[in-house]
C-alpha positions as CSV (number, residue, x, y, z in Angstrom):
1,M,1.1,25.5,-11.9
2,T,1.3,26.2,-15.7
3,I,3.4,24.2,-18.1
4,E,5.8,27.1,-18.4
5,E,6.2,27.4,-14.6
6,L,6.8,23.6,-14.3
7,K,9.5,23.7,-17.0
8,E,11.1,26.7,-15.4
9,K,11.1,25.1,-11.9
10,K,12.2,21.6,-13.1
11,P,11.1,19.8,-10.0
12,W,12.3,16.5,-11.4
13,V,15.9,17.8,-11.2
14,D,15.5,18.8,-7.6
15,R,14.0,15.3,-6.8
16,G,16.6,13.3,-8.7
17,T,14.4,10.3,-8.3
18,V,13.5,7.6,-10.9
19,V,10.9,5.0,-10.1
20,F,10.7,1.9,-12.3
21,M,7.8,-0.4,-13.2
22,S,7.6,-3.3,-15.6
23,D,6.4,-6.8,-16.3
24,F,10.0,-8.1,-16.3
25,G,10.0,-9.8,-12.9
26,T,13.2,-10.1,-10.9
27,V,14.4,-13.6,-11.8
28,D,16.9,-12.3,-14.3
29,G,19.0,-9.2,-14.9
30,A,16.6,-7.0,-16.8
31,V,15.6,-4.8,-13.9
32,S,19.2,-4.5,-12.7
33,A,20.3,-3.5,-16.2
34,M,17.8,-0.6,-16.2
35,H,19.1,0.5,-12.8
36,G,22.7,0.2,-14.1
37,V,21.9,2.4,-17.1
38,A,20.4,5.1,-14.9
39,D,23.3,4.8,-12.4
40,E,25.8,5.3,-15.2
41,V,23.9,8.5,-16.3
42,D,24.3,9.9,-12.8
43,H,25.3,7.9,-9.8
44,H,23.7,10.5,-7.5
45,L,20.2,9.6,-8.7
46,R,17.8,7.9,-6.3
47,L,16.5,4.7,-8.0
48,E,13.4,3.0,-6.7
49,D,11.0,0.3,-7.9
50,L,7.2,0.5,-8.0
51,T,6.8,-3.2,-9.0
52,H,8.1,-5.5,-11.7
53,E,5.4,-8.1,-11.1
54,I,2.8,-6.7,-13.6
55,P,1.3,-9.8,-15.4
56,Q,3.1,-10.2,-18.7
57,F,1.8,-7.9,-21.4
58,N,-1.0,-6.5,-19.2
59,I,-1.2,-2.9,-20.2
60,W,-4.3,-2.2,-18.2
61,E,-2.7,-3.3,-14.9
62,A,0.3,-1.2,-15.7
63,S,-1.9,1.8,-16.2
64,Y,-3.7,1.2,-12.9
65,R,-0.7,0.4,-10.8
66,L,1.0,3.6,-12.1
67,I,-1.8,5.9,-10.9
68,Q,-2.2,3.9,-7.7
69,A,1.3,4.8,-6.6
70,M,2.1,8.0,-8.4
71,T,0.1,10.4,-6.3
72,Y,1.9,9.4,-3.2
73,W,5.3,10.4,-4.7
74,A,6.4,14.0,-4.6
75,P,6.0,16.2,-7.7
76,G,9.1,15.9,-9.9
77,T,9.5,12.1,-9.5
78,V,10.2,10.5,-12.9
79,F,8.5,7.2,-13.6
80,V,9.8,4.7,-16.1
81,C,6.9,2.4,-17.0
82,V,7.7,-0.5,-19.3
83,V,5.0,-3.0,-20.2
84,D,5.5,-3.2,-23.9
85,P,4.2,-6.1,-26.0
86,G,4.7,-4.0,-29.1
87,V,8.4,-3.3,-28.5
88,G,10.3,-2.6,-31.7
89,S,7.1,-1.8,-33.6
90,D,5.8,1.6,-34.7
91,R,4.1,2.4,-31.4
92,E,5.5,5.7,-30.0
93,S,8.0,6.0,-27.2
94,V,7.0,9.1,-25.2
95,A,7.7,11.2,-22.1
96,V,4.7,13.1,-20.6
97,L,4.5,15.9,-18.0
98,T,1.5,15.6,-15.8
99,K,-0.6,18.3,-14.2
100,S,0.8,17.0,-10.9
101,G,4.3,17.8,-11.9
102,H,5.4,14.1,-12.4
103,I,7.1,12.8,-15.6
104,V,6.3,9.4,-17.1
105,V,8.6,7.8,-19.7
106,T,6.8,4.9,-21.4
107,P,5.6,3.3,-24.6
108,D,2.4,5.1,-25.7
109,N,0.2,2.0,-25.8
110,G,-2.4,2.6,-23.1
111,T,-0.2,2.7,-20.0
112,L,-1.1,6.4,-19.6
113,T,-4.9,5.9,-19.5
114,H,-5.5,6.3,-15.8
115,V,-2.9,9.1,-15.5
116,E,-4.7,11.1,-18.2
117,R,-8.2,10.4,-16.7
118,Q,-7.4,11.1,-13.1
119,I,-4.5,13.6,-13.1
120,G,-4.3,15.0,-16.6
121,I,-1.3,15.4,-19.0
122,L,0.1,18.8,-19.8
123,E,2.4,17.8,-22.6
124,R,3.5,14.7,-24.4
125,R,6.7,14.4,-26.4
126,K,8.0,11.7,-28.7
127,I,11.4,10.4,-27.6
128,S,14.0,11.2,-30.3
129,E,16.1,8.1,-30.2
130,A,18.9,9.7,-32.2
131,E,19.8,11.8,-29.1
132,N,18.0,9.9,-26.3
133,R,19.2,6.3,-26.6
134,L,22.0,4.4,-24.8
135,K,25.2,4.5,-26.8
136,N,25.9,1.5,-29.1
137,S,22.4,0.0,-28.5
138,Q,21.0,0.8,-32.0
139,R,21.2,-2.8,-33.2
140,S,18.9,-4.0,-30.3
141,Y,15.1,-3.7,-31.0
142,T,13.6,-5.5,-28.1
143,F,14.9,-3.9,-24.8
144,H,13.7,-0.3,-25.0
145,G,13.2,-0.4,-21.3
146,R,17.0,-0.3,-20.9
147,D,18.1,1.4,-24.1
148,V,15.5,4.2,-24.4
149,Y,13.3,4.6,-21.3
150,A,15.7,4.1,-18.4
151,Y,18.3,6.2,-20.3
152,T,15.9,9.0,-21.1
153,G,14.3,9.0,-17.6
154,A,17.6,9.2,-15.9
155,R,18.8,12.0,-18.2
156,L,15.7,14.0,-17.3
157,A,16.0,13.4,-13.6
158,A,19.7,14.4,-13.7
159,G,19.0,17.6,-15.6
160,I,21.2,16.5,-18.5
161,I,18.3,17.2,-20.9
162,S,15.3,19.5,-20.5
163,F,11.8,18.2,-21.0
164,D,11.7,19.9,-24.4
165,E,14.9,18.1,-25.5
166,V,13.1,14.7,-25.2
167,G,11.8,15.2,-28.7
168,P,8.9,16.8,-30.7
169,E,5.7,17.6,-29.0
170,L,2.7,15.4,-29.9
171,E,-0.8,16.7,-30.3
172,G,-4.0,15.1,-28.8
173,K,-4.4,12.5,-26.2
174,P,-2.2,9.4,-25.6
175,V,-3.5,6.0,-26.6
176,M,-6.4,5.3,-24.3
177,L,-7.9,2.0,-23.0
178,H,-11.7,1.8,-22.6
179,V,-12.8,2.6,-19.0
180,Q,-16.3,2.1,-17.8
181,D,-17.3,5.1,-15.6
182,S,-19.2,4.4,-12.4
183,V,-22.8,5.7,-12.5
184,I,-26.1,5.3,-10.6
185,K,-29.2,4.6,-12.7
186,D,-32.6,3.6,-11.4
187,G,-31.2,2.5,-8.0
188,V,-28.4,0.4,-9.6
189,I,-24.7,1.3,-9.4
190,Y,-22.7,0.4,-12.5
191,G,-18.9,0.2,-12.5
192,S,-15.9,-1.7,-13.6
193,I,-13.5,-4.1,-11.9
194,D,-10.3,-2.2,-12.1
195,I,-7.7,-4.4,-10.5
196,L,-7.1,-7.2,-8.0
197,D,-5.7,-6.8,-4.5
198,T,-3.2,-9.3,-5.9
199,R,-2.0,-11.1,-2.8
200,Y,-5.5,-11.8,-1.6
201,G,-7.6,-12.1,-4.7
202,S,-10.0,-9.4,-3.8
203,L,-11.7,-7.4,-6.5
204,W,-11.2,-3.6,-6.5
205,T,-13.8,-1.5,-8.4
206,N,-14.1,2.1,-9.4
207,I,-17.3,2.5,-7.3
208,S,-16.7,5.0,-4.5
209,D,-18.0,4.9,-1.0
210,T,-19.9,8.1,-1.6
211,M,-21.7,6.6,-4.5
212,V,-22.8,3.7,-2.3
213,S,-24.2,6.1,0.2
214,E,-26.0,8.0,-2.6
215,A,-27.7,4.7,-3.6
216,G,-29.0,4.3,0.0
217,I,-26.7,1.4,0.9
218,S,-25.3,1.2,4.4
219,Y,-23.1,-1.2,6.4
220,G,-25.0,-4.4,7.2
221,D,-27.2,-4.1,4.1
222,S,-27.6,-7.0,1.6
223,V,-26.5,-6.0,-1.9
224,I,-27.0,-8.0,-5.1
225,V,-23.6,-8.1,-6.8
226,T,-23.6,-9.0,-10.5
227,I,-20.4,-9.4,-12.4
228,S,-20.2,-9.7,-16.2
229,Y,-17.5,-10.1,-18.8
230,K,-18.2,-8.7,-22.3
231,G,-22.0,-9.0,-21.6
232,R,-22.0,-12.5,-20.1
233,V,-23.0,-12.8,-16.4
234,V,-20.4,-14.8,-14.5
235,Y,-21.5,-14.1,-10.9
236,S,-24.7,-12.8,-9.3
237,Y,-25.4,-13.2,-5.6
238,P,-26.5,-11.1,-2.6
239,L,-23.6,-10.1,-0.3
240,T,-23.4,-8.1,2.9
241,L,-21.6,-4.7,2.9
242,C,-19.2,-5.1,5.8
243,R,-16.7,-2.9,7.7
244,N,-14.2,-5.7,7.9
245,F,-13.6,-9.3,6.9
246,T,-14.4,-10.8,10.3
247,E,-18.1,-9.9,10.0
248,V,-18.6,-13.0,7.8
249,S,-17.5,-16.6,8.4
250,M,-14.2,-17.9,7.0
251,G,-14.6,-18.6,3.2
252,E,-17.7,-16.4,3.0
253,A,-17.9,-13.6,0.4
254,L,-18.5,-9.9,1.3
255,V,-18.5,-6.4,0.0
256,Y,-16.3,-3.8,1.7
257,I,-14.7,-0.4,1.3
258,N,-11.0,-0.7,0.4
259,S,-8.1,1.5,1.2
260,L,-8.8,3.7,-1.8
261,L,-12.4,4.3,-0.5
262,N,-13.8,2.2,-3.3
263,I,-16.0,-0.9,-3.3
264,G,-14.1,-4.2,-3.0
265,V,-15.4,-7.8,-3.2
266,A,-13.6,-10.5,-1.2
267,L,-13.6,-13.8,0.5
268,N,-12.7,-13.9,4.1
269,Q,-9.3,-15.6,4.1
270,G,-9.7,-16.7,0.5
271,S,-9.4,-15.5,-3.1
272,F,-12.6,-14.3,-4.6
273,A,-11.0,-13.9,-8.1
274,S,-9.7,-17.5,-8.1
275,A,-12.9,-19.0,-6.6
276,Y,-15.2,-17.5,-9.2
277,H,-12.7,-17.0,-12.1
278,I,-13.0,-13.3,-12.2
279,G,-10.6,-11.0,-14.2
280,T,-10.0,-7.3,-14.3
281,G,-9.7,-4.5,-16.9
282,E,-11.5,-3.9,-20.2
283,G,-14.8,-5.8,-20.4
284,W,-15.2,-6.7,-16.7
285,L,-18.2,-4.9,-15.3
286,I,-20.0,-4.9,-11.9
287,T,-23.4,-3.7,-10.7
288,L,-24.6,-3.3,-7.1
289,K,-28.3,-3.1,-6.1
290,K,-29.7,-3.0,-2.6
291,N,-31.5,-6.2,-2.0
């Protein structure tokens, strides 16, 4: 569907759904305040939460969690993504229309990296705060999630403003974080550690199951797993590629295919990330080689 067709159809108005994500947590009233602003715009809107447990200031994880969930929501859903360590600075506040027909309202600080790479952005507009800002909030500089993003996202979802009325169109790509593409070279698979399976401490990579097959690695094979951070090796050990966690003893490490059909690294009933002090995002790389 072209940008013109999407704008004419306005699937976000038909959906009337706003999904919120932030690093605010839920121990205070910040998330409720954003919901309240959206509800005041139009109490018929459906208001949902993706997560508010993004680690503080972690733009990479916000970008990844956004793309992890977005594709399972119907086109037209509006996402308000607020992980904003530069709030109140000169970083841009934007709304983007994706090739999948979703809208994301967010600071343009890297949170759109995975959306741009995996789905694509049709149009990016700078939010004009003179028109698209909560009334009487101009003296506040540090809660744009409430005053600008929740307000603008709700007005879009309610059909009060069109996408063009968000503000002027911006040329070029959004701010992009560095992502290491997964490749095979001389029998070695190179990739990145994208994220943690947070509750369990497993590492999720961007190495697909098809790439593993192309490298001649099958279930039951021993694989040398090497993990580095900014060029320094922090882990290198042979592990078995398993179908499930019970194929190794409790506390033993393994390689597996996760729910996104990418390679994961885990401890059976333990946290691999905590045990070996492994992080995720920019600078965290992994290689796999059949032993």
